[in-house]
C-alpha positions, 0 to 999 in steps of 0.5 A: 500500500505504501509503495502504491501511495508513493507512486500516486501524483500528489496534489500541487498548486499551479505555479500560475493561477495557484489552484490545486491540481496534479500538474506544476502548471494546470491544463487551463493555464497551459491552454492559455499561455502555452499555445503552439505558435508557427515559428521560424524553423531556423531561429524559433521566432514566432511567425506572422501568418503566411511566412516560412522564415522570419525576416532576420533569417531571410536576410541572413541566410542559412546558419549552422543550426539546421532546425530550432524548435521552441515551446513557448515565448519567453513572456509571463508567466514563463519568465517567472517559471524559468527564474525558479528553475534556473536561479532559485535552486529548483531543478525539479522544474525540469520534468514539467518543462520537458513534458511541455516541450514534448507536447510540441509535435515538432519536438517529437519529430526532431527527437525521432530524427536525432542521434543524441542530445547535448546540453549547453554547458555552463561556465565552471564558475556558474556551475559551481555557484548554481550547483547544477546545469539547467540544460543538463536537467532538461536533457535528462528528462528528454532522454528518459522520454526519448531513449536517446543517448546524451553526451553531457561533456561533449561541449566545454565552456571556457571560463570568461570574464564577461557574462553572456546575458549582459552583452548585446547580440553582436558582442554575444556572437564573438564571446560565444565563439570564444567561450565554447570548445569541443571536448577532444575525447568526444570528437569521435562520438560526435562525427557523422551524427545529428545532435540536438542542443538543448537549453532553457531559453533562446535569446539572441541565438548566439550561444546555440549557433556558436555551439553548433558551429563548433560541433560541425567543425568537429565532424557532426553531420547536422546540429539542431536545437530544442529550447523551452522558451524563445524571446519575442522578436526584437524591436530593432530588427536591423541590428539583429539581421546584421549580427546574424549575418556576421555569425554566418560568416564566421569560420 
């Protein structure tokens, strides 16, 4: 009897509306705030009706990421939810967020085609400060659902003096290229495969694209990305287009 009770889902408060239920975010709130939107297949920005690509990706051309899939827009209430997961020592949120990610048919299709999962690594200092990598927590949950292998140390994050989220997009591009490296011991495992990078939030795309570039240079055949949230389109579109084009020209 005790074992049976242990397996039953416990009542919990919805993180958004604070009503009692069985889910961290109740079905009503998911229906209201987590509606699936048409998104650019290259950068996951929400698309206007009739568009196949966002204006930024149309202008910049193909980048190192073959595909990018996001579940929600990085707006309320998900900003607060991600903050709990990422900054307030609540890694258990990974299960609920991963389940939401898997509700997207595009995520299901992407994982079906992939050879494995790779978390975006934290810098050593940030990993020590936080005690866990939120991207790896998401990978663990996605791995349980998909059965895909994961390489948690294939990508390395070099220690840098700058904080990525404090930089503008152009600065992020240069910083991200320098911050990441492929683990020499994992190069043979990466060669010829389709690898999916996993992260919690996609902001400018500099981190994911720089990581993808390093993986392709190491011999990966294809690199895609799967994230929980995508920031909305920026107001200053011209700078974003130019910065994306600069990244696509990086060797």
